C-alpha positions as CSV (number, residue, x, y, z in Angstrom):
1,X,55.6,-34.9,18.7
2,X,58.1,-32.5,17.0
3,X,55.8,-29.6,17.0
4,X,55.2,-29.5,20.8
5,X,58.9,-30.0,21.4
6,X,59.7,-27.1,19.2
7,X,57.0,-25.0,20.9
8,X,58.4,-25.8,24.3
9,X,61.9,-25.0,23.1
10,X,60.8,-21.6,21.7
11,X,59.0,-20.9,25.0
12,X,62.1,-21.8,27.1
13,X,64.3,-19.7,24.8
14,X,61.9,-16.7,25.2
15,X,61.9,-17.1,29.0
16,X,65.7,-17.2,29.0
17,X,65.9,-14.0,26.9
18,X,63.4,-12.3,29.2
19,X,65.4,-13.3,32.3
20,X,68.6,-12.1,30.7
21,X,67.1,-8.8,30.0
22,X,65.9,-8.4,33.6
23,X,69.4,-9.3,35.0
24,X,71.0,-7.0,32.5
25,X,68.8,-4.1,33.4
26,X,69.4,-4.6,37.1
27,X,73.1,-4.8,36.6
28,X,73.1,-1.6,34.5
29,X,70.9,0.1,37.1
30,X,73.3,-0.8,39.9
31,X,76.2,0.5,37.8
32,X,74.2,3.7,37.1
33,X,73.6,4.2,40.8
34,X,77.3,3.6,41.6
35,X,78.4,6.2,39.1
36,X,75.8,8.7,40.3
37,X,73.9,8.9,37.0
38,X,70.5,10.6,37.0
39,X,67.1,9.1,37.5
40,X,66.4,10.2,33.9
41,X,69.2,7.8,32.8
42,X,67.5,5.0,34.8
43,X,64.2,5.7,33.0
44,X,66.0,5.5,29.6
45,X,67.7,2.3,30.6
46,X,64.3,0.7,31.4
47,X,62.9,2.0,28.1
48,X,65.8,0.5,26.2
49,X,65.3,-2.9,27.9
50,X,61.6,-2.9,27.1
51,X,62.0,-2.0,23.5
52,X,65.3,-3.6,22.4
53,X,65.1,-6.5,24.9
54,X,61.4,-7.4,24.9
55,X,60.9,-6.3,21.3
56,X,58.3,-3.6,21.6
57,X,58.5,-0.5,19.3
58,X,57.9,2.1,22.0
59,X,57.5,2.3,25.8
60,X,56.4,4.9,28.3
61,X,56.8,5.1,32.0
62,X,54.1,6.8,34.0
63,X,54.5,7.3,37.8
64,X,52.2,8.4,40.5
65,X,53.2,11.7,42.2
66,X,53.9,12.0,45.9
67,X,50.4,13.0,46.9
68,X,48.8,10.2,44.8
69,X,46.4,12.4,42.9
70,X,48.2,12.5,39.5
71,X,50.1,10.0,37.3
72,X,52.7,11.6,35.1
73,X,54.8,10.5,32.2
74,X,58.5,10.6,33.2
75,X,60.0,9.1,30.1
76,X,58.8,7.7,26.7
77,X,59.5,7.5,23.0
78,X,57.9,9.8,20.5
79,X,56.5,9.0,17.1
80,X,60.0,9.5,15.6
81,X,61.6,6.9,17.9
82,X,63.4,9.5,20.1
83,X,63.3,9.8,23.9
84,X,60.7,12.3,25.2
85,X,59.6,13.7,28.5
86,X,56.3,15.5,28.4
87,X,53.9,17.2,30.8
88,X,51.3,14.5,30.1
89,X,49.5,13.7,33.3
90,X,46.2,12.1,34.3
91,X,44.0,12.2,37.5
92,X,44.6,9.4,39.9
93,X,42.7,8.1,42.9
94,X,41.2,5.0,44.6
95,X,37.8,5.3,43.1
96,X,37.1,3.2,40.0
97,X,36.7,5.0,36.7
98,X,38.8,8.1,37.4
99,X,41.1,7.2,34.5
100,X,42.3,4.0,32.9
101,X,45.8,4.3,34.3
102,X,44.4,5.1,37.8
103,X,42.3,1.9,37.6
104,X,45.5,0.0,36.8
105,X,47.3,1.6,39.7
106,X,44.5,0.8,42.2
107,X,43.9,-2.7,41.0
108,X,40.5,-2.3,39.4
109,X,41.9,-3.8,36.3
110,X,45.0,-6.1,36.0
111,X,46.2,-5.0,32.6
112,X,45.1,-3.5,29.2
113,X,45.7,-4.6,25.7
114,X,44.3,-3.4,22.3
115,X,45.3,-4.2,18.7
116,X,42.7,-2.1,17.0
117,X,42.7,1.7,16.2
118,X,39.4,3.3,17.4
119,X,38.3,5.3,14.4
120,X,35.8,7.5,16.3
121,X,36.8,8.5,19.8
122,X,35.1,11.3,21.7
123,X,37.2,13.8,23.5
124,X,35.9,12.5,26.8
125,X,36.9,8.9,26.0
126,X,40.2,10.0,24.5
127,X,41.2,11.9,27.7
128,X,40.2,8.8,29.8
129,X,41.9,6.3,27.5
130,X,45.1,8.0,26.5
131,X,46.2,5.1,24.3
132,X,42.8,4.6,22.7
133,X,44.1,5.7,19.3
134,X,47.3,3.7,19.3
135,X,47.4,0.4,17.5
136,X,48.9,-2.7,19.1
137,X,49.3,-1.4,22.6
138,X,49.4,-2.7,26.1
139,X,49.6,-1.3,29.7
140,X,50.6,-3.0,32.9
141,X,51.0,-1.7,36.5
142,X,54.5,-1.1,37.9
143,X,54.3,-2.9,41.2
144,X,56.7,-3.2,44.1
145,X,54.6,-5.8,45.8
146,X,51.0,-6.9,45.9
147,X,50.1,-3.9,48.1
148,X,52.1,-1.1,46.4
149,X,51.9,0.1,42.8
150,X,53.9,3.2,41.8
151,X,52.8,3.6,38.1
152,X,52.1,2.2,34.7
153,X,54.4,0.8,32.0
154,X,52.8,1.3,28.6
155,X,54.1,-0.2,25.3
156,X,53.0,-0.3,21.7
157,X,54.1,-1.5,18.2
158,X,53.3,1.8,16.4
159,X,55.9,1.2,13.7
160,X,55.8,-2.5,13.0
161,X,52.0,-3.0,13.7
162,X,53.0,-6.3,15.3
163,X,50.0,-7.8,17.3
164,X,50.5,-7.9,21.0
165,X,49.3,-11.2,22.4
166,X,48.1,-12.1,25.9
167,X,51.1,-14.4,26.2
168,X,53.3,-11.3,25.9
169,X,51.7,-9.8,28.9
170,X,53.3,-12.1,31.5
171,X,56.8,-11.1,30.4
172,X,55.7,-7.4,30.5
173,X,54.2,-7.8,33.9
174,X,57.4,-9.5,35.3
175,X,59.5,-6.8,33.7
176,X,57.3,-4.0,35.1
177,X,57.9,-5.3,38.6
178,X,61.7,-5.4,38.0
179,X,61.5,-1.9,36.6
180,X,59.6,-0.7,39.7
181,X,62.2,-2.3,42.0
182,X,65.0,-0.7,40.0
183,X,63.3,2.8,40.3
184,X,62.7,2.3,44.0
185,X,66.3,1.1,44.6
186,X,67.5,4.3,42.9
187,X,65.2,6.5,45.0
188,X,66.2,4.8,48.3
189,X,69.9,5.0,47.4
190,X,69.7,8.7,46.8
191,X,67.6,9.3,49.9
192,X,70.3,7.6,52.0
193,X,73.0,9.5,50.0
194,X,71.3,12.8,50.6
195,X,71.3,12.1,54.3
196,X,75.0,11.7,54.3
197,X,75.9,14.7,52.2
198,X,73.4,17.3,53.3
199,X,73.2,19.4,56.5
200,X,70.1,18.3,58.4
201,X,69.2,21.7,59.7
202,X,69.6,23.9,56.6
203,X,69.2,21.4,53.8
204,X,72.2,22.6,51.9
205,X,75.3,20.4,51.4
206,X,77.6,19.6,54.3
207,X,81.4,20.0,54.8
208,X,82.2,16.5,53.6
209,X,80.4,17.1,50.3
210,X,81.9,20.5,49.9
211,X,85.5,19.2,50.2
212,X,84.8,16.5,47.5
213,X,83.0,18.9,45.2
214,X,85.7,21.5,45.4
215,X,88.4,19.0,44.5
216,X,86.2,17.7,41.6
217,X,85.3,21.2,40.2
218,X,88.8,22.5,40.6
219,X,90.2,19.5,38.5
220,X,87.6,20.1,35.9
221,X,88.3,23.8,35.7
222,X,92.1,23.2,35.5
223,X,91.7,20.5,32.8
224,X,89.6,22.7,30.6
225,X,91.2,26.0,31.5
226,X,88.0,27.4,32.9
227,X,87.4,29.9,35.6
228,X,85.8,29.1,38.9
229,X,84.9,31.0,42.0
230,X,84.7,30.2,45.7
231,X,82.9,32.2,48.4
232,X,83.2,31.9,52.1
233,X,80.2,33.5,53.9
234,X,79.8,34.1,57.6
235,X,76.8,35.5,59.5
236,X,77.9,38.5,61.5
237,X,77.6,38.5,65.3
238,X,75.6,35.2,65.2
239,X,76.6,34.3,68.8
240,X,74.7,37.3,70.0
241,X,71.5,36.1,68.3
242,X,71.8,32.7,70.1
243,X,72.5,34.5,73.4
244,X,69.7,37.0,73.2
245,X,67.0,35.1,71.3
246,X,67.8,31.5,72.0
247,X,69.0,28.6,69.8
248,X,65.6,28.0,68.2
249,X,65.7,31.5,66.7
250,X,69.3,31.0,65.8
251,X,68.4,27.8,63.9
252,X,65.6,29.7,62.1
253,X,68.1,32.4,61.1
254,X,70.5,29.7,59.7
255,X,67.7,28.1,57.7
256,X,66.6,31.5,56.3
257,X,70.2,32.4,55.4
258,X,70.7,29.1,53.7
259,X,67.5,29.5,51.7
260,X,68.6,33.1,50.7
261,X,72.0,31.9,49.6
262,X,70.6,29.0,47.6
263,X,68.0,31.2,45.9
264,X,70.7,33.7,45.0
265,X,72.8,31.4,42.9
266,X,72.4,29.0,39.9
267,X,71.3,25.4,40.1
268,X,74.8,24.3,39.2
269,X,76.4,26.3,42.0
270,X,77.1,24.4,45.2
271,X,76.0,25.8,48.6
272,X,77.4,24.1,51.7
273,X,77.3,24.7,55.4
274,X,80.9,24.2,56.5
275,X,80.7,25.4,60.2
276,X,78.3,26.7,62.7
277,X,77.3,29.9,60.9
278,X,79.7,29.6,58.0
279,X,78.8,28.7,54.5
280,X,80.8,28.0,51.3
281,X,79.7,28.4,47.7
282,X,81.4,26.9,44.8
283,X,80.8,28.7,41.5
284,X,81.8,26.6,38.5
285,X,82.4,28.3,35.2
286,X,82.5,31.7,36.8
287,X,85.0,34.4,36.0
288,X,86.4,36.7,38.7
289,X,84.2,39.7,38.0
290,X,81.1,37.6,38.1
291,X,82.2,36.0,41.4
292,X,82.6,39.4,43.1
293,X,79.2,40.5,41.7
294,X,77.5,37.4,43.1
295,X,79.1,38.0,46.5
296,X,77.8,41.6,46.6
297,X,74.4,40.4,45.7
298,X,74.3,37.8,48.4
299,X,75.4,40.3,51.1
300,X,72.5,42.6,50.1
301,X,70.0,39.8,50.0
302,X,70.8,38.5,53.5
303,X,70.6,42.1,54.9
304,X,67.2,42.5,53.3
305,X,65.6,39.1,53.8
306,X,67.1,37.5,56.9
307,X,66.3,38.9,60.4
308,X,64.9,38.1,63.8
309,X,61.2,39.0,63.9
310,X,62.0,42.3,62.3
311,X,63.8,43.3,65.5
312,X,67.4,42.4,65.0
313,X,69.1,42.7,61.6
314,X,71.2,39.9,60.3
315,X,74.1,40.6,58.0
316,X,76.7,38.6,56.1
317,X,80.4,38.9,55.4
318,X,81.8,37.2,52.4
319,X,85.3,36.3,51.3
320,X,86.0,35.8,47.6
321,X,88.6,33.6,45.8
322,X,89.0,32.8,42.1
323,X,90.9,30.3,40.0
324,X,93.3,31.0,38.4
325,X,93.6,34.6,39.7
326,X,94.1,34.1,43.4
327,X,95.0,30.4,43.8
328,X,96.6,27.6,41.8
329,X,95.0,24.6,43.7
330,X,92.0,23.8,46.0
331,X,93.9,24.3,49.2
332,X,95.2,27.7,48.2
333,X,91.6,28.6,47.0
334,X,90.3,27.9,50.5
335,X,93.2,29.9,52.1
336,X,92.5,32.8,49.7
337,X,88.8,32.8,50.5
338,X,89.4,32.6,54.2
339,X,91.8,35.5,54.1
340,X,89.3,37.6,52.2
341,X,86.6,36.7,54.7
342,X,88.9,37.8,57.6
343,X,89.5,41.1,55.8
344,X,85.8,41.7,55.4
345,X,85.2,41.0,59.1
346,X,88.1,43.3,60.2
347,X,87.0,46.2,58.0
348,X,83.5,46.4,59.4
349,X,81.4,43.3,58.4
350,X,78.3,43.3,56.2
351,X,80.5,43.4,53.1
352,X,82.7,41.5,50.6
353,X,86.4,41.2,51.3
354,X,89.1,42.0,48.8
355,X,90.7,39.5,46.5
356,X,93.8,38.2,48.3
357,X,96.5,35.9,46.9
358,X,97.0,32.7,48.8
């Protein structure tokens, strides 16, 4: 009787550890969401819980793209045990036999497991069975519910060569579901967050986000003694566009202008719509000379690319401010940029204003 009792005890202990890992992962995911960490950090967190928590050597997360025709690796561990993101992708679709991962996603198979290395694999089979050469591997679908699968969780024991048993699959299946819910929670959170911080017409950030971002970037620049720039940009004679061509055309001009501004700066720069036809651009790590150069470039780009059916030209006036040259704090930076914008308007529009101390 001792043996069965010990076996049951081991099983209960294993189940307890698995549940603890699921709870720990979810708690960490919620903390990651609260602290605005990236989706890549969430993927790494899931990988860590699969490997360190469930005891597999490696893990890979493969997700279906928005159109449903491809499944791509978003995070994995390479042969050296380091995180990796690759361009690995496979075809995906409802028909059976498109690809092994596709069959998992669409329910043609429930899971996969292999503990043998295939010595001879044709190129055709290898492309269909990506893990065909990996010893001690398993793959399970990442499900949200019985009707929705978003990807595949693949694991292996490449280093230890530890056999993966069918009894290991249930824990992996349960964990894959929790991982899917964690990914979906993150996506939904950021979808809602984006609705609250972006301007619905132009797609750039709104005034609320601009105020918070400016405070944050200013503190960071002051702490590390780095430069930062601020631009206030205003479309010239915008009211006349609405009056003559109608608000639909006016909205289209605003969208084109926002796209031009967004395309004319770096990914780390923050473009916001802060009023009807007024935009603000935060330029972290940008010295004063570079700030003025960017402003000039944006004025030229709007004059060239934004217009009303090639009939009415659209131009832009820009005010410039820079820390530490023109302002010692965020409020003064706004005042300095606003004064510079006013100077640009008064001196003829379609130009960049002078640097003015707040």
